[in-house]
C-alpha positions in Angstrom: -24.3 20.8 5.0 -21.5 22.5 3.2 -19.0 21.2 5.9 -20.2 17.6 5.3 -19.8 18.0 1.5 -16.4 19.6 2.0 -15.2 16.9 4.4 -16.3 14.2 1.9 -14.5 15.9 -0.9 -11.3 16.2 1.1 -11.4 12.5 2.0 -12.1 11.5 -1.6 -9.1 13.6 -2.7 -6.7 12.3 -0.1 -4.5 9.4 -1.0 -5.1 6.2 0.8 -1.9 4.7 2.3 -0.5 1.6 0.6 -1.8 -1.4 2.6 1.4 -3.3 1.8 3.3 -0.8 4.0 1.4 -1.4 7.3 3.0 -4.7 8.4 6.4 -3.2 7.6 5.7 -0.1 9.6 4.7 -2.1 12.7 8.0 -3.9 12.6 9.9 -0.8 11.7 8.4 1.1 14.6 9.5 -1.6 17.0 13.0 -1.5 15.5 13.2 2.3 15.6 12.2 2.6 19.2 14.1 -0.3 20.6 17.0 -0.6 18.1 16.5 -4.3 18.6 18.5 -6.2 15.9 15.8 -8.8 15.3 13.1 -6.2 14.7 15.3 -4.0 12.5 16.4 -7.1 10.5 12.7 -8.2 10.1 11.8 -4.7 8.8 14.8 -4.8 6.5 13.7 -8.2 5.1 10.1 -7.0 4.7 11.0 -3.8 2.8 13.7 -5.5 0.7 11.1 -8.0 -0.5 8.8 -5.1 -1.4 11.5 -3.4 -3.4 12.2 -6.7 -5.3 8.5 -7.3 -6.0 7.8 -3.6 -6.9 11.0 -2.0 -8.2 8.9 0.9 -9.5 7.7 2.1 -6.1 9.8 4.9 -4.7 8.3 4.7 -1.2 9.5 1.1 -0.7 13.1 2.2 -1.4 12.7 5.2 0.9 11.4 3.0 3.7 14.2 0.5 3.2 16.6 3.4 3.5 14.9 4.4 6.8 15.4 0.9 8.1 19.1 1.0 7.2 19.4 4.4 8.9 18.1 2.7 12.1 20.6 -0.1 11.5 23.2 2.6 11.7 21.9 3.9 14.9 21.7 0.4 16.4 25.3 -0.4 15.3 26.5 3.0 16.7 25.1 2.2 20.1 27.3 -1.0 20.1 30.3 0.7 18.5 30.0 -1.7 15.5 31.7 0.5 12.9 31.9 -2.1 10.2 28.2 -2.8 10.1 27.4 0.9 10.6 29.3 1.8 7.5 27.7 -1.0 5.5 24.2 0.0 6.6 24.9 3.7 5.9 26.1 3.0 2.4 23.1 0.8 1.7 20.7 3.5 3.1 22.3 6.1 0.8 21.9 3.9 -2.2 18.3 3.0 -1.4 17.3 6.6 -0.8 19.1 7.7 -4.0 17.1 5.0 -5.9 13.9 6.3 -4.3 14.7 9.8 -5.6 15.4 8.4 -9.1 11.9 7.1 -9.1 10.3 10.2 -7.5 12.5 13.3 -7.4 9.8 15.4 -5.7 9.8 13.4 -2.5 10.6 15.9 0.2 11.1 13.3 2.9 13.6 11.4 0.7 15.6 14.5 0.1 15.6 15.3 3.8 16.6 11.7 4.8 19.4 11.7 2.2 20.8 14.9 3.6 20.7 13.4 7.1 22.5 10.3 5.7 25.2 12.4 4.1 25.6 14.3 7.4 26.0 10.9 9.2 28.5 9.8 6.6 30.6 12.9 7.2 30.6 12.5 10.9 31.3 8.8 10.7 35.0 8.4 10.8 36.9 11.5 9.7 35.1 14.6 8.5 38.3 15.6 6.7 38.0 12.6 4.5 34.3 12.5 3.8 33.4 16.2 4.2 34.7 17.4 0.8 32.7 14.6 -0.9 29.5 14.6 1.0 29.3 18.2 2.3 28.1 19.7 -1.1 25.6 16.8 -1.4 24.3 17.5 2.1 23.8 21.1 1.3 22.1 20.3 -2.0 19.8 17.8 -0.4 18.7 20.3 2.3 18.3 23.0 -0.3 16.1 20.8 -2.5 14.0 19.7 0.4 13.4 23.3 1.4 12.6 24.2 -2.2 9.9 21.5 -2.4 8.3 22.3 1.0 10.0 24.6 3.5 7.2 23.9 6.0 7.3 20.1 6.0 7.9 19.0 9.6 10.5 16.4 8.5 12.5 19.0 6.7 12.3 21.4 9.6 12.9 18.9 12.5 15.4 16.6 10.8 18.5 16.3 13.1 21.8 17.8 12.0 20.4 20.1 9.4 23.1 22.4 8.0 20.5 25.1 7.4 18.6 24.7 10.7 18.9 28.4 11.5 17.6 29.3 8.1 14.7 26.9 8.8 13.7 29.0 11.8 13.9 32.2 9.8 11.7 30.7 7.1 9.0 29.9 9.6 9.4 26.2 10.2 
């Protein structure tokens, strides 16, 4: 009996996902796994509309940033440097906007650090490293401060503090 009451209380306290995100997630997943330009563009259009309709929702900007991160990956696979750089700059701006709306979003801090890492490695590290290196470290640090055991923080590729993540128990 206690277990049933506890399970009901946990479900009642859990946040329900935003139903507006589901159609976008389906297209985003296809674009993420295939890096198909049409699927990624459809996801970008979907999340861009959401940000225009609801500029107060941090999660919409975060997901639009994720879409543009996948645009970077798709462009990199075709050696399309011009579009990769544009998508990367858009992704950084969108995730920064997400953090302006919700500074405590662990996943946004983690993604932003990954985007800064990608920005440093895109082109010449000597040019971008001094500008984005401290931002990358600050983003990783803030993500760990908020939740050092979050899987996205621990498993995110290219973490400058990956060894410290292992030591912290991720």
